[in-house]
C-alpha positions, 0 to 999 in steps of 0.5 A: 611361147618364147622367141626362138633366140631364147631357147638355146639359153634355157635349154643349155642351162636347164637341161645340163644333165643331158647336155653334158653327154651330147656332142655339139652336133647333137646339141644343135639337133636338140636346140633346133627341135625344142620349144618352150611353152608356158602353162597357166595355173591348173592348165592341162599339159597332157591328158590320160589317153593322149598319144605320147609325142614329146618329152618334157622338162620342167624349167620353172614352176610346179607340175602334178602327175595324177590319175583318176581312180575308182569313182572318179577320185583323183590320185596324185602320182608324182610331183614334178620339180624344176629340171625334172623330165617327164612324159616320156615313159608312155612313149617307150612303153608304146602305149598312150598316157595313163595319167594326166599332167597339169600345172600347179602354178604358172609353169615353163616347160621345155618340149622335145619331140620323142622321135628326136630323143629316140634318135639321139638315144640310139646314137649315144650310149651315155644318153641311153644310160641316163634315161635308164637311170631316170626310169629306175629312180622313178620306179624306186620312188613309186615302189616306196610311195605305194607301200607307204600310201597303202600301209601307213595310217592317215597321220603317217601318210599326211606327215610323209606327204608334207615331208615329201613336199618339203624335200621336193620344193624346199622352204621359204625365206623363213626356213619353215614354210613349205614352198608350195601352196596346195588346196586341201583336196590336192593334199588329200589326193597326194596322201591317198585320203579323203579331203575331210580326213586331210582337214581333220589331220592337219587340225590335229597337227596344229593342235599338237604344235607340229605345224601352223596353217595360214590359208594354203601355207603350211609352216613346219614348226617341229620337223623332228616330230613330223618325221617321227609321225611319218616313220611310225606310220 
């Protein structure tokens, strides 16, 4: 947990989208009631079945939203990147969390009580529109991923996941290595396939000179072909 005096700086710079639609009085309410917390790699942020009490914004790091499926198999539903809001849908739906959230790496999260968020929404139409837009965007992404993960073949699903990670987190200084290191199991859970299928398909992409592997690092050396594989499914 960081000291209170650091919170204003982090919130005003990192929550700028919401910050812009608030009055100075509303900003002070947000400042006073927010806290910043650090999570270690693989540490749970919230669990399925928990009561939703807070809205969260990822300030630094990477977070995965996942759900246990048939036979206890985990499916990664969403990947959160810095300055994305999460954990608030269940509160608006008046239900408990249907998913788990955990840190992929050391992550810093701004936590705001949902009672404060709801109060601000009720008094500020622009803030209400902001969250309607965010929920609409998330629903559109979820709809597209549902179709892709159920209709594409294994190669197309894995190619899409690699491009999704590239677009979400960017590339390292070499301009080719995806800036996130996933285990083969996590990559499989993101792509709706078994770990063994993910390993085999990655090896195929390597032999086809589409990617290069270095441990958990994945370097894209032929992005055009990777996008073609994703597009053809």
